[in-house]
Residue, then its C-alpha position, 0 to 999 in steps of 0.5 A: x389809912x385814908x381811902x378805905x371804902x366801907x359800909x360803916x357810915x359812922x359820923x367818925x372815920x373808919x380808923x376810929x372804930x373801937x376795938x376795945x374800951x378807949x382803944x381804937x383801930x388806928x392806935x393798934x396800928x400805931x403800936x404795931x409800928x412801934x413794936x416793928x422798930x420804926x424811928x418815926x410814924x407817919x399817919x396819912x389822913x385827910x385834914x378833916x379827921x386829923x384833929x380827932x385822931x391827933x387828940x386820941x393818938x398824940x404826937x409820940x409813943x414810947x418804944x415798947x422795947x425800951x419803955x421799961x427795963x426792969x434791971x436798969x438803974x435809970x429807966x427813964x434815961x433809956x426810954x426812946x420816944x417815937x415821933x408821930x407825924x400827920x400827912x394830908x393827901x395832896x389835893x391833886x390826888x383826890x378822886x384821882x388816885x386816893x385809894x388806901x394803898x396810895x395813902x401808904x405810898x404817899x406817906x412813905x414818899x413824903x417822909x423820905x422827902x421831908x427828912x432828906x431835906x433836913x439831912x441825907x443821913x436822916x432820910x429813911x430807906x425802908x418803911x413798915x406799912x401798917x393798916x388799921x383795918x385788920x386786927x392782929x396782936x401788935x406785939x407779934x412784931x417784936x419777934x421780927x424787929x431785927x429781921x425787918x431792919x435787915x431784910x424785907x418782911x411781909x406778915x402772912x396769915x393762912x398763906x395770904x398776904x397784902x397781895x391777897x387783899x389782906x390788911x397785913x403789914x409789910x416793908x417797902x423800900x424807896x425803890x419799890x415806892x418809886x416804882x409804885x408811884x410810876x405805876x399809879x400813872x401808867x396803870x390808870x386811865x386819865x381824863x382823855x381816851x387819847x391824851x395826844x389828840x384830846x378829842x374824847x373824854x372817858x366817862x365819869x365812871x371810867x376816869x382815873x380808875x386807879x382810885x378804885x384799886x384795892x390792895x391786891x390790884x396795887x401790889x400785884x406787881x410787887x416782887x416778893x421773891x426776896x421777902x421773908x414771910x412772918x406767919x401769925x395765928x389770928x387775924x380779923x378784917x375790920x373793914x366792914x360791919x359784919x366782920x367787925x361784929x364778928x371780931x367784937x364777939x370773938x374778942x370781948x376781953x381785949x384791953x387797951x395797952x398801957x403804953x398808949x398814952x396821948x403825948x404832945x410835944x411842947x412848941x418851941x419857946x413854950x413852957x409847961x404849965x405847972 
């Protein structure tokens, strides 16, 4: 969620904009990932906003499919908590390729790298990418949960996807992530006009042009021929003030889902207080 350029100019991060009382845009995105069947959730954000997001979102969310099974005898035993991790943007990427799409690419690469070091059996091979700057009901993903695990899926609204600069979710596999990482180098300008001679530098505005890429520019090379599109009936942009006001005026009755509760895991060797 790091890297958005907006006109909000609030004292808090754009992902913390409320979409209902005590219901923030980043929480809707987290809940979408839970409905999509993610085993872990990785939030990519800068260090200065992580404490506030972590305070509101927490370190875990219950899988909504297993949160309450009415006909089960031991309902608590069947719950499946989903861990939430927070990933900072690398210092070397700041002001070079730290656009919004790069935060998702970087988060996928980091998740794979960390979990692969624990065990090759834990390393994820598919990722669900969710953006907090577009609104659609997060529970619509439940219908595509099995399809997401078996194939590539992209959310579609009015025949438009993330490739049309819409904040709509999609799946990425590691092959696609690696390709996008390579393109962040090959499609971007660097410091020098000619890196071999290093005689003249690009102007400040022309250096590292990848940092200014929007979703459409980053994902325009993504091959979606094998994607199945999942259409939704309602969608709102939340990346600018006018569209945000339009969303609030059209959706005054939205309430925060009860499943969204800030949960923290105990530290190792740390007892709960009575």
